[in-house]
BASE-676896 format. One record per residue (C-alpha): residue number from 1; residue in three letters; x, y, z. Coordinates in Angstrom, 3 decimals, decimal comma. Layout:
# residues N
ATOM  num  residu        c1        c2        c3
ATOM  NUM     ala         X         Y         Z
...
# end
This chain:
# residues 227
ATOM  num  residu        c1        c2        c3
ATOM    1     met    -0,047     0,239     0,312
ATOM    2     lys     0,783     3,551    -0,937
ATOM    3     pro     3,024     5,239     2,058
ATOM    4     glu     0,799     7,736     4,471
ATOM    5     leu     1,532    11,785     4,569
ATOM    6     ile     1,622    13,908     7,511
ATOM    7     val     1,556    17,230     6,626
ATOM    8     met     3,970    18,856     9,570
ATOM    9     leu     3,049    22,762    10,265
ATOM   10     thr     6,993    23,173    11,610
ATOM   11     tyr    10,262    24,813     9,807
ATOM   12     asn    13,560    23,414    11,112
ATOM   13     asp    11,670    21,798    14,149
ATOM   14     lys     9,561    24,390    15,308
ATOM   15     thr     6,092    25,163    14,713
ATOM   16     val     4,955    27,834    12,974
ATOM   17     glu     3,480    31,120    14,583
ATOM   18     asn     0,792    30,842    11,819
ATOM   19     ala     0,469    27,265    12,257
ATOM   20     met    -3,777    27,539    12,485
ATOM   21     glu    -4,128    29,754     9,842
ATOM   22     leu    -2,353    27,808     7,550
ATOM   23     phe    -4,563    24,845     8,945
ATOM   24     asn    -7,747    26,749     7,813
ATOM   25     ser    -6,616    27,532     4,930
ATOM   26     met    -6,601    23,692     3,880
ATOM   27     arg    -8,497    21,887     5,835
ATOM   28     asp   -10,886    21,470     3,041
ATOM   29     thr    -8,374    18,892     1,053
ATOM   30     pro    -8,117    15,615     1,308
ATOM   31     val    -4,670    15,283     3,015
ATOM   32     thr    -5,813    13,088     6,242
ATOM   33     his    -3,160    13,171     8,881
ATOM   34     trp    -1,912    16,389    10,184
ATOM   35     gly     0,703    17,524    13,076
ATOM   36     phe     3,237    19,953    14,334
ATOM   37     lys     5,898    19,677    16,993
ATOM   38     asp     6,206    20,318    20,949
ATOM   39     ala     8,229    23,897    19,938
ATOM   40     gly     7,518    27,257    18,785
ATOM   41     val     4,111    27,951    19,988
ATOM   42     pro     2,590    28,087    23,578
ATOM   43     his     0,451    25,447    24,648
ATOM   44     asp    -2,853    26,897    24,632
ATOM   45     lys    -2,774    27,917    21,498
ATOM   46     val    -1,381    24,046    20,783
ATOM   47     lys    -4,669    23,314    21,843
ATOM   48     arg    -6,712    25,450    19,527
ATOM   49     val    -5,221    24,048    16,749
ATOM   50     val    -5,202    20,421    17,280
ATOM   51     asp    -8,997    21,029    18,016
ATOM   52     ala    -9,853    22,661    14,988
ATOM   53     met    -7,526    19,489    13,017
ATOM   54     asn    -9,854    17,002    15,026
ATOM   55     gly   -12,962    18,991    14,250
ATOM   56     ala   -11,903    18,875    10,883
ATOM   57     gly   -11,563    15,019    10,867
ATOM   58     lys    -8,327    15,185    10,897
ATOM   59     thr    -6,149    12,170    12,665
ATOM   60     thr    -3,366    14,233    14,417
ATOM   61     tyr     0,626    13,969    15,579
ATOM   62     leu     2,341    15,965    18,492
ATOM   63     glu     5,748    15,346    17,517
ATOM   64     val     7,906    16,090    20,725
ATOM   65     val    11,604    16,700    19,617
ATOM   66     ser    13,194    17,562    23,337
ATOM   67     leu    15,326    14,926    24,630
ATOM   68     ser    15,499    15,180    28,367
ATOM   69     glu    13,045    12,261    30,300
ATOM   70     ala    11,406    15,553    31,340
ATOM   71     glu    10,768    17,463    28,753
ATOM   72     gly     9,045    13,823    26,808
ATOM   73     leu     6,882    13,224    29,711
ATOM   74     ala     5,896    16,840    29,560
ATOM   75     gly     5,409    16,575    25,616
ATOM   76     ala     3,079    12,875    26,523
ATOM   77     lys     1,139    14,811    29,147
ATOM   78     leu    -0,047    17,828    26,062
ATOM   79     ala    -0,257    15,637    23,782
ATOM   80     val    -3,153    13,558    26,635
ATOM   81     gly    -4,361    16,724    27,587
ATOM   82     cys    -4,670    18,850    24,095
ATOM   83     gly    -5,854    15,375    22,315
ATOM   84     phe    -3,956    14,345    20,055
ATOM   85     asn    -4,203    10,756    17,991
ATOM   86     val    -0,793    10,189    18,389
ATOM   87     leu     2,939    11,108    20,172
ATOM   88     met     6,040    10,948    18,186
ATOM   89     gly     9,141    11,111    18,691
ATOM   90     thr    10,428    11,498    22,756
ATOM   91     val    14,153     9,916    23,485
ATOM   92     phe    12,359     6,572    24,839
ATOM   93     phe    11,687     6,281    28,299
ATOM   94     asp     9,723     3,684    30,597
ATOM   95     ser     8,138     6,388    32,191
ATOM   96     ile     6,127     8,133    29,325
ATOM   97     asn     5,960     4,462    28,197
ATOM   98     asp     4,014     3,694    31,299
ATOM   99     tyr     1,741     6,889    31,336
ATOM  100     leu     0,118     6,150    28,123
ATOM  101     lys     0,271     2,771    28,019
ATOM  102     asn    -4,073     3,658    29,627
ATOM  103     lys    -4,551     6,290    27,368
ATOM  104     thr    -6,079     6,765    23,879
ATOM  105     val    -2,589     8,027    22,572
ATOM  106     lys    -0,580     6,334    20,431
ATOM  107     tyr     3,058     6,072    21,316
ATOM  108     tyr     5,591     6,441    18,059
ATOM  109     pro     9,370     7,242    20,114
ATOM  110     phe    12,437     7,789    18,037
ATOM  111     pro    14,619     3,924    17,466
ATOM  112     gly    18,520     4,877    18,109
ATOM  113     his    20,252     7,614    19,743
ATOM  114     val    18,939    11,177    18,634
ATOM  115     his    20,745    14,425    19,298
ATOM  116     ser    20,875    18,064    18,695
ATOM  117     his    18,595    20,426    17,524
ATOM  118     pro    17,607    19,746    14,085
ATOM  119     ser    17,992    15,945    15,566
ATOM  120     ile    20,468    13,537    14,147
ATOM  121     leu    20,647    10,431    14,330
ATOM  122     asp    23,773     8,573    14,773
ATOM  123     gly    25,205     5,049    15,631
ATOM  124     thr    26,038     1,740    13,707
ATOM  125     ile    22,857    -0,033    11,794
ATOM  126     glu    22,822    -2,704    14,115
ATOM  127     glu    22,882    -0,922    17,396
ATOM  128     ile    19,378     1,102    16,370
ATOM  129     val    17,685    -2,135    15,273
ATOM  130     ser    18,190    -3,915    18,399
ATOM  131     his    16,737    -0,694    19,435
ATOM  132     ala    14,251    -0,945    17,396
ATOM  133     arg    13,459    -4,301    18,582
ATOM  134     ser    13,686    -3,381    22,081
ATOM  135     leu    11,180    -0,608    21,592
ATOM  136     glu     8,349    -2,884    20,115
ATOM  137     ala     9,339    -5,674    22,602
ATOM  138     lys     7,957    -2,701    24,788
ATOM  139     gly     4,468    -2,263    23,786
ATOM  140     val     4,716     0,818    21,772
ATOM  141     asp     2,371     1,453    19,069
ATOM  142     gly     5,228     2,686    16,477
ATOM  143     leu     8,401     4,015    15,250
ATOM  144     asp     9,390     7,406    14,329
ATOM  145     leu    12,368     6,917    12,747
ATOM  146     leu    14,473     9,738    11,507
ATOM  147     thr    15,547     8,323     8,172
ATOM  148     tyr    17,360    11,089     6,547
ATOM  149     arg    19,141    12,697     9,844
ATOM  150     tyr    21,072     9,353     9,741
ATOM  151     thr    24,911    10,033     9,920
ATOM  152     gly    25,395     6,529     7,697
ATOM  153     asn    23,540     4,707     4,941
ATOM  154     ala    19,983     6,183     5,163
ATOM  155     his    18,730     4,029     2,226
ATOM  156     ala    19,836     0,531     4,191
ATOM  157     leu    19,136     1,706     8,023
ATOM  158     leu    14,994     2,154     6,473
ATOM  159     asn    14,763    -1,209     4,683
ATOM  160     thr    16,324    -2,872     7,584
ATOM  161     val    14,378    -1,361    10,377
ATOM  162     val    11,295    -1,741     8,183
ATOM  163     lys    12,078    -5,536     7,880
ATOM  164     ile    12,851    -6,098    11,293
ATOM  165     thr     9,388    -4,569    12,717
ATOM  166     arg     5,819    -5,105    12,884
ATOM  167     val     4,676    -2,223    14,267
ATOM  168     pro     4,280     1,272    11,822
ATOM  169     val     7,376     3,294    10,963
ATOM  170     val     7,569     6,591    10,198
ATOM  171     ser    10,146     8,560     8,052
ATOM  172     ala    10,145    11,985    10,257
ATOM  173     gly    12,662    14,285     8,769
ATOM  174     ser    14,791    15,834     5,552
ATOM  175     ile    11,958    14,611     2,775
ATOM  176     gly    12,467    17,269     0,467
ATOM  177     ala    12,264    15,205    -3,687
ATOM  178     tyr    10,305    12,293    -4,702
ATOM  179     asp    13,048    10,114    -4,395
ATOM  180     arg    13,274     9,734    -1,008
ATOM  181     ile     8,831     9,882    -1,195
ATOM  182     met     9,702     6,363    -3,699
ATOM  183     glu    12,336     4,642    -0,756
ATOM  184     val     9,908     5,565     1,708
ATOM  185     arg     7,363     3,960    -0,123
ATOM  186     asp    10,143     0,903    -1,501
ATOM  187     ala    11,177    -0,071     1,545
ATOM  188     gly     6,888    -0,291     3,007
ATOM  189     ala     7,381     2,270     5,330
ATOM  190     trp     3,830     3,213     7,059
ATOM  191     gly     4,790     7,049     6,264
ATOM  192     phe     6,198    10,174     5,958
ATOM  193     thr     6,669    13,622     7,394
ATOM  194     ile     6,870    16,571     5,264
ATOM  195     gly     7,113    20,174     6,881
ATOM  196     thr    10,149    21,914     6,060
ATOM  197     ala    10,387    21,332     2,268
ATOM  198     phe     6,677    22,538     1,688
ATOM  199     phe     7,448    25,629     3,055
ATOM  200     glu    10,653    26,109     0,790
ATOM  201     lys     8,691    24,864    -2,119
ATOM  202     gln    11,064    21,902    -2,810
ATOM  203     phe     8,182    20,547    -4,885
ATOM  204     val     6,613    23,676    -7,077
ATOM  205     pro     9,398    26,256    -6,509
ATOM  206     lys     6,671    28,881    -7,580
ATOM  207     gly     3,745    27,357    -5,428
ATOM  208     thr     1,998    28,155    -2,054
ATOM  209     phe     2,491    25,356     0,971
ATOM  210     arg    -0,630    24,430    -0,744
ATOM  211     asp     0,137    23,839    -4,458
ATOM  212     asn     3,542    22,340    -3,068
ATOM  213     met     1,552    19,637    -0,654
ATOM  214     met    -1,045    19,171    -2,836
ATOM  215     ala     1,380    17,676    -5,553
ATOM  216     val     3,132    15,112    -2,971
ATOM  217     trp    -0,487    14,043    -2,885
ATOM  218     asp    -1,398    13,836    -5,935
ATOM  219     trp     2,057    11,922    -6,826
ATOM  220     leu     0,814     9,470    -4,000
ATOM  221     gln    -2,353     8,557    -5,653
ATOM  222     asp    -0,396     7,759    -8,253
ATOM  223     asn     3,052     6,695    -8,041
ATOM  224     gly     2,385     5,873    -4,521
ATOM  225     arg     2,090     1,524    -4,972
ATOM  226     pro     4,903     0,026    -6,315
ATOM  227     asp     5,113    -2,214    -9,134
# end
């Protein structure tokens, strides 16, 4: 099946200030998966934006790129309090996983060693795969894989993680060309995120954010399934 596009209203790992206005201008599109980061806007504004997304029948994602246990747990509580469907990211901690166990919010943490801002993933593929397996064994709902933020062979990493896990894998970060979307598709990943590339008009250079988003959406309808 074709991978799912998750539209992130974020630029350089921060939620844009006009996230509400942007979403309202595109809420009528067929794109069903929408999200943003825990950084960039105050929490009361986060609630208003996610309420608008949920009210439009969208599936909502909060990606937490903060790295400490306290920040990750705060992000999980924000996701629950605001009514997100999925918490993506956080460095995995048992406290976050335990907190979400009896909640309706699904948990897709980062596998591997993630650091810096914007986020970087390093380590060997074997180390990341081992971590992904351990996260799956702990009962997480999916994985937020920073494929193209990886310091090694991103293509090999993505294919290996998807192959050895049974939970959904979302390829997040630095997707700004159709060849990378094809790699995500061919690996069999569940989905991928795009944010900055839409703001930078990397798909339709003279178009709007909406034009770029819909170009990828339309491409997926025609090319989203491997031959």
